[in-house]
LOVO-462534 format. One record per residue: residue in one letter; x, y, z of N, C-alpha, C in turn. Coordinates in Angstrom, 1 decimal, always signed. Example, Ala and Ser with C-alpha at 12.3 -4.5 7.8 and 13.67 -1.06 7.14 Angstrom:
BEGIN
PT:residu:n.xx:n.yy:n.zz:ca.xx:ca.yy:ca.zz:c.xx:c.yy:c.zz
PT:A:+13.2:-5.7:+7.8:+12.3:-4.5:+7.8:+13.2:-3.3:+7.8
PT:S:+12.8:-2.2:+7.1:+13.7:-1.1:+7.1:+12.9:+0.0:+7.9
end
This chain:
BEGIN
PT:residu:n.xx:n.yy:n.zz:ca.xx:ca.yy:ca.zz:c.xx:c.yy:c.zz
PT:X:+86.0:-81.4:-59.3:+86.2:-82.3:-60.4:+85.4:-83.6:-60.2
PT:X:+84.5:-83.9:-61.0:+83.7:-85.1:-60.9:+84.5:-86.3:-61.4
PT:X:+84.3:-87.4:-60.8:+84.9:-88.6:-61.3:+84.1:-89.2:-62.4
PT:X:+84.7:-89.9:-63.4:+84.0:-90.6:-64.4:+84.8:-91.8:-64.7
PT:X:+84.2:-92.7:-65.5:+84.9:-94.0:-65.8:+86.3:-93.8:-66.4
PT:X:+86.5:-92.6:-67.1:+87.8:-92.4:-67.7:+88.8:-91.7:-66.7
PT:X:+88.3:-91.3:-65.6:+89.2:-90.6:-64.6:+90.1:-91.6:-63.9
PT:X:+91.3:-91.2:-63.7:+92.3:-92.1:-63.0:+91.9:-92.2:-61.6
PT:X:+92.2:-93.3:-60.9:+91.8:-93.4:-59.5:+92.7:-92.4:-58.7
PT:X:+92.2:-92.1:-57.5:+92.9:-91.2:-56.6:+94.2:-91.9:-56.2
PT:X:+95.3:-91.1:-56.1:+96.6:-91.6:-55.7:+96.5:-92.1:-54.2
PT:X:+97.3:-93.1:-53.9:+97.3:-93.7:-52.5:+97.6:-92.5:-51.5
PT:X:+96.8:-92.6:-50.4:+97.0:-91.6:-49.4:+96.2:-90.3:-49.6
PT:X:+95.5:-90.1:-50.8:+94.7:-89.0:-51.0:+93.3:-89.4:-51.0
PT:X:+92.4:-88.4:-50.8:+91.0:-88.7:-50.8:+90.4:-88.4:-52.2
PT:X:+89.5:-89.3:-52.6:+88.8:-89.1:-53.9:+87.7:-88.0:-53.6
PT:X:+87.4:-87.3:-54.7:+86.3:-86.3:-54.6:+85.0:-87.0:-54.3
PT:X:+84.2:-86.5:-53.4:+82.9:-87.1:-53.1:+81.9:-87.0:-54.3
PT:X:+81.1:-88.0:-54.4:+80.1:-88.0:-55.5:+79.0:-87.2:-55.1
PT:X:+78.4:-86.4:-56.0:+77.2:-85.6:-55.6:+76.0:-86.6:-55.3
PT:X:+75.0:-86.1:-54.5:+73.9:-86.9:-54.2:+73.1:-87.2:-55.5
PT:X:+72.5:-88.4:-55.5:+71.6:-88.8:-56.6:+70.4:-87.8:-56.7
PT:X:+70.0:-87.4:-55.6:+68.9:-86.4:-55.5:+69.1:-85.6:-54.2
PT:X:+68.6:-84.4:-54.3:+68.7:-83.5:-53.1:+67.6:-82.4:-53.2
PT:X:+67.2:-81.9:-52.1:+66.2:-80.9:-52.2:+65.7:-80.5:-50.8
PT:X:+64.5:-79.9:-50.8:+63.9:-79.4:-49.5:+62.4:-79.9:-49.5
PT:X:+62.0:-80.3:-48.4:+60.6:-80.6:-48.2:+60.1:-79.7:-47.1
PT:X:+58.8:-79.5:-47.0:+58.2:-78.7:-46.0:+57.5:-79.7:-45.0
PT:X:+57.9:-79.6:-43.8:+57.3:-80.5:-42.7:+56.9:-79.7:-41.5
PT:X:+55.6:-79.7:-41.2:+55.1:-79.0:-40.1:+55.6:-77.5:-40.1
PT:X:+55.6:-76.9:-41.3:+56.0:-75.5:-41.4:+57.5:-75.3:-41.4
PT:X:+58.3:-76.3:-41.4:+59.8:-76.2:-41.4:+60.3:-76.7:-42.7
PT:X:+61.3:-76.0:-43.3:+61.9:-76.4:-44.5:+63.1:-77.3:-44.1
PT:X:+63.0:-78.6:-44.6:+64.0:-79.6:-44.3:+64.8:-80.0:-45.5
PT:X:+66.1:-79.9:-45.5:+67.0:-80.3:-46.6:+67.3:-81.8:-46.5
PT:X:+67.3:-82.5:-47.6:+67.7:-83.9:-47.6:+68.6:-84.2:-48.8
PT:X:+69.2:-85.4:-48.7:+70.0:-85.9:-49.8:+69.8:-87.4:-49.9
PT:X:+69.7:-87.9:-51.1:+69.6:-89.3:-51.4:+70.8:-89.7:-52.2
PT:X:+71.4:-90.9:-51.8:+72.6:-91.4:-52.4:+72.4:-92.9:-52.7
PT:X:+73.1:-93.4:-53.7:+73.1:-94.8:-53.9:+72.1:-95.2:-55.0
PT:X:+72.0:-96.5:-55.3:+71.1:-97.0:-56.3:+69.6:-96.9:-55.9
PT:X:+68.8:-96.6:-56.8:+67.3:-96.5:-56.5:+66.8:-97.8:-56.0
PT:X:+67.3:-98.9:-56.4:+66.7:-100.2:-56.1:+67.4:-100.9:-54.9
PT:X:+68.4:-100.2:-54.2:+69.1:-100.7:-53.1:+68.2:-100.7:-51.8
PT:X:+68.5:-101.5:-50.8:+67.8:-101.4:-49.6:+68.1:-100.1:-48.9
PT:X:+67.0:-99.5:-48.3:+67.1:-98.2:-47.7:+67.7:-98.1:-46.4
PT:X:+68.5:-97.0:-46.2:+69.1:-96.7:-44.9:+68.8:-95.2:-44.6
PT:X:+68.3:-94.9:-43.4:+68.1:-93.5:-43.0:+69.1:-93.1:-42.0
PT:X:+69.8:-92.1:-42.2:+70.8:-91.6:-41.3:+70.3:-90.4:-40.5
PT:X:+70.3:-90.5:-39.2:+69.8:-89.4:-38.3:+71.0:-88.8:-37.6
PT:X:+71.2:-87.5:-37.6:+72.2:-86.9:-36.9:+71.7:-86.5:-35.5
PT:X:+72.6:-86.1:-34.6:+72.2:-85.8:-33.2:+71.9:-84.3:-33.1
PT:X:+71.1:-83.9:-32.1:+70.8:-82.6:-31.7:+70.9:-81.5:-32.8
PT:X:+71.8:-80.6:-32.6:+71.9:-79.4:-33.6:+72.9:-79.7:-34.7
PT:X:+73.3:-80.9:-34.9:+74.2:-81.3:-36.0:+73.6:-81.1:-37.4
PT:X:+74.2:-81.7:-38.4:+73.7:-81.7:-39.7:+74.0:-83.0:-40.4
PT:X:+73.5:-83.2:-41.6:+73.7:-84.4:-42.3:+75.2:-84.5:-42.7
PT:X:+76.0:-83.5:-42.6:+77.4:-83.6:-42.9:+78.1:-84.4:-41.8
PT:X:+77.4:-84.7:-40.7:+78.0:-85.7:-39.7:+78.3:-87.0:-40.3
PT:X:+77.6:-87.3:-41.4:+77.6:-88.7:-42.1:+78.5:-88.6:-43.3
PT:X:+79.3:-87.6:-43.5:+80.1:-87.5:-44.8:+81.0:-88.6:-45.1
PT:X:+81.5:-89.3:-44.0:+82.4:-90.4:-44.3:+81.6:-91.7:-44.5
PT:X:+80.4:-91.9:-43.9:+79.7:-93.1:-44.0:+78.8:-93.2:-45.3
PT:X:+78.3:-92.0:-45.8:+77.4:-92.1:-46.9:+78.1:-92.7:-48.2
PT:X:+79.3:-92.3:-48.6:+79.9:-92.9:-49.8:+80.1:-94.4:-49.6
PT:X:+80.5:-94.9:-48.5:+80.7:-96.3:-48.3:+79.4:-97.1:-48.4
PT:X:+78.4:-96.6:-47.8:+77.1:-97.2:-47.8:+76.5:-97.2:-49.2
PT:X:+76.6:-96.1:-49.9:+76.1:-96.0:-51.3:+76.9:-97.0:-52.2
PT:X:+78.2:-97.0:-52.1:+79.0:-97.9:-52.9:+78.8:-99.4:-52.6
PT:X:+78.3:-99.7:-51.4:+77.9:-101.0:-51.0:+76.5:-101.4:-51.5
PT:X:+75.9:-100.5:-52.2:+74.6:-100.8:-52.8:+73.4:-100.3:-52.0
PT:X:+73.5:-99.6:-51.0:+72.4:-99.1:-50.2:+71.9:-97.8:-50.8
PT:X:+70.6:-97.5:-50.6:+70.0:-96.3:-51.0:+70.0:-95.5:-49.6
PT:X:+70.7:-94.4:-49.6:+70.9:-93.7:-48.3:+70.1:-92.4:-48.3
PT:X:+69.3:-92.2:-47.3:+68.7:-90.9:-47.1:+69.3:-90.2:-45.9
PT:X:+69.8:-89.0:-46.0:+70.3:-88.3:-44.9:+69.6:-86.9:-45.0
PT:X:+69.2:-86.4:-43.8:+68.5:-85.1:-43.9:+68.9:-84.3:-42.6
PT:X:+68.7:-83.0:-42.7:+68.9:-82.1:-41.6:+67.6:-82.0:-40.8
PT:X:+67.6:-82.8:-39.7:+66.4:-82.8:-38.9:+66.4:-81.5:-38.1
PT:X:+65.2:-81.0:-37.9:+65.1:-79.7:-37.3:+65.0:-79.8:-35.8
PT:X:+65.9:-79.1:-35.0:+65.8:-79.1:-33.6:+66.6:-80.2:-33.0
end
């Protein structure tokens, strides 16, 4: 369920549904297909989130919404290797 201006706020002690990325897709880099997500306002200062080793961008699932709501344009991607 997506939130909208008319949706009631989440009840205390429950988690709100995450907002979908503003943009998401794949790029080809050195022969590898890399998935990325962009969150937050287009005119916000940029932040790039890098996960460790064999992790994924899901490692940032708690930080991305907070940064986007604070006005940052957040790029998170699944780096290869």
